[in-house]
C-alpha positions as CSV (number, residue, x, y, z in Angstrom):
1,X,121.6,-21.8,59.1
2,X,118.1,-20.6,60.0
3,X,119.4,-17.3,61.3
4,X,121.1,-16.7,57.9
5,X,117.9,-17.6,56.0
6,X,115.8,-15.2,58.2
7,X,118.4,-12.5,57.8
8,X,118.4,-12.8,54.0
9,X,114.6,-12.8,54.0
10,X,114.4,-9.8,56.2
11,X,116.9,-7.9,54.0
12,X,114.8,-8.7,50.9
13,X,111.6,-7.6,52.5
14,X,113.2,-4.4,53.8
15,X,114.4,-3.7,50.2
16,X,110.9,-4.1,48.8
17,X,109.4,-1.9,51.5
18,X,112.0,0.8,50.9
19,X,111.2,0.8,47.1
20,X,107.5,1.1,47.9
21,X,107.9,4.2,50.0
22,X,106.3,7.4,48.7
23,X,108.4,9.9,46.8
24,X,107.4,12.6,49.3
25,X,109.9,13.5,52.0
26,X,109.2,13.8,55.6
27,X,107.8,17.2,56.5
28,X,106.2,17.9,53.2
29,X,102.9,19.8,53.2
30,X,100.2,19.3,50.5
31,X,96.7,20.3,49.7
32,X,95.1,16.9,49.1
33,X,91.8,16.2,47.4
34,X,89.9,13.1,48.5
35,X,86.5,11.8,47.7
36,X,83.9,11.1,50.4
37,X,85.3,7.6,50.9
38,X,88.7,9.1,51.6
39,X,90.3,7.9,48.4
40,X,93.1,10.1,47.1
41,X,92.2,12.2,44.0
42,X,95.0,14.7,43.6
43,X,97.3,17.1,45.3
44,X,99.3,20.4,45.1
45,X,102.4,20.9,47.1
46,X,102.5,24.0,49.4
47,X,105.8,25.4,50.7
48,X,107.1,26.8,53.9
49,X,109.7,29.0,52.0
50,X,109.2,31.8,49.5
51,X,110.0,31.2,45.8
52,X,109.4,33.3,42.7
53,X,105.7,33.4,41.6
54,X,104.4,32.3,45.0
55,X,102.1,34.1,47.4
56,X,102.1,33.9,51.2
57,X,98.8,32.6,52.7
58,X,97.7,31.2,56.0
59,X,95.9,27.9,56.6
60,X,94.7,27.2,60.2
61,X,97.1,29.9,61.5
62,X,100.2,28.6,59.8
63,X,101.9,30.5,56.9
64,X,102.6,28.8,53.6
65,X,103.7,29.8,50.1
66,X,101.6,28.8,47.2
67,X,101.0,29.5,43.5
68,X,97.6,31.1,42.6
69,X,96.8,28.1,40.4
70,X,96.9,26.0,43.6
71,X,94.1,28.1,45.1
72,X,92.1,27.8,41.9
73,X,92.6,24.0,41.9
74,X,91.3,24.0,45.5
75,X,88.2,25.9,44.6
76,X,87.5,23.6,41.6
77,X,88.0,20.5,43.7
78,X,85.5,21.7,46.2
79,X,83.0,22.7,43.4
80,X,83.3,19.1,42.3
81,X,82.2,17.9,45.8
82,X,85.6,16.6,46.8
83,X,87.2,17.2,50.2
84,X,90.4,19.3,50.3
85,X,92.6,19.5,53.4
86,X,96.1,20.4,54.2
87,X,97.9,17.2,55.0
88,X,101.4,16.5,56.3
89,X,103.6,13.5,55.6
90,X,105.4,12.6,58.7
91,X,107.1,9.4,57.4
92,X,104.3,7.0,58.4
93,X,101.6,8.2,56.2
94,X,99.4,11.3,55.7
95,X,98.0,13.2,58.6
96,X,95.3,15.9,58.0
97,X,96.2,19.1,59.8
98,X,93.8,21.7,58.4
99,X,90.3,21.3,57.1
100,X,88.4,23.6,54.6
101,X,91.3,25.5,53.2
102,X,89.0,26.8,50.5
103,X,87.2,28.9,53.1
104,X,90.5,30.4,54.4
105,X,92.1,31.5,51.1
106,X,90.3,32.4,47.9
107,X,91.4,33.8,44.6
108,X,89.8,37.1,45.6
109,X,92.0,37.1,48.7
110,X,94.9,37.1,46.3
111,X,93.4,39.9,44.3
112,X,92.4,37.7,41.4
113,X,88.9,38.3,40.1
114,X,89.0,35.6,37.4
115,X,87.1,32.3,37.5
116,X,88.9,29.5,39.2
117,X,88.6,27.2,36.2
118,X,90.1,29.9,33.9
119,X,93.0,30.3,36.2
120,X,93.5,26.6,36.6
121,X,93.4,25.8,32.9
122,X,95.5,28.7,31.8
123,X,97.9,27.7,34.5
124,X,97.9,31.2,35.8
125,X,99.9,32.3,32.8
126,X,98.4,35.7,32.5
127,X,98.1,36.6,36.1
128,X,101.5,38.1,36.7
129,X,103.2,40.6,34.3
130,X,106.6,40.2,36.0
131,X,107.5,37.4,33.6
132,X,106.5,39.4,30.6
133,X,108.6,42.4,31.8
134,X,111.6,40.1,32.4
135,X,111.5,39.0,28.8
136,X,111.1,42.5,27.6
137,X,114.2,43.5,29.6
138,X,116.2,40.6,28.1
139,X,115.1,41.6,24.6
140,X,116.1,45.2,25.2
141,X,119.5,44.1,26.4
142,X,120.2,42.9,22.8
143,X,119.0,46.1,21.1
144,X,121.2,49.0,20.1
145,X,120.4,52.4,21.7
146,X,118.4,53.3,18.6
147,X,116.0,50.4,19.3
148,X,117.3,48.2,16.5
149,X,118.7,44.7,17.0
150,X,122.4,44.4,17.6
151,X,122.6,41.0,16.1
152,X,123.1,40.2,12.5
153,X,120.1,39.1,10.4
154,X,121.5,35.6,10.0
155,X,124.6,33.6,11.0
156,X,126.0,33.9,7.5
157,X,126.0,37.8,7.2
């Protein structure tokens, strides 16, 4: 009987521990901001594979793919006297793997001359014209060769 009770209790505790696990998967890399007491303040995920809108950078000799707004966030966090590091989740918690990323990659390194706060608060929306060109191409696909819209003015025409 005792064995059955302990088995049931162990199953319940395991279920609670599993629910409390972080939503981050093993092997995820993040830029993490902490205060001087080590308390978590915020984070931005960095990637090991290319995706649209990302730029390749190097932190402590390892390549990552990031968005320019992430670099801006890093610069602002450091301006606010917070500590930013590249940290890795290895399934048992967070492990810092690279210090002072703000000294390794800056907005200027990415060819961006704008203030970090501007880039951060605009979410980098005006940094890359490729999105604007994409919507222009889509719009042109619906135009007739003479530049006028192929669609009717309303559904009822």
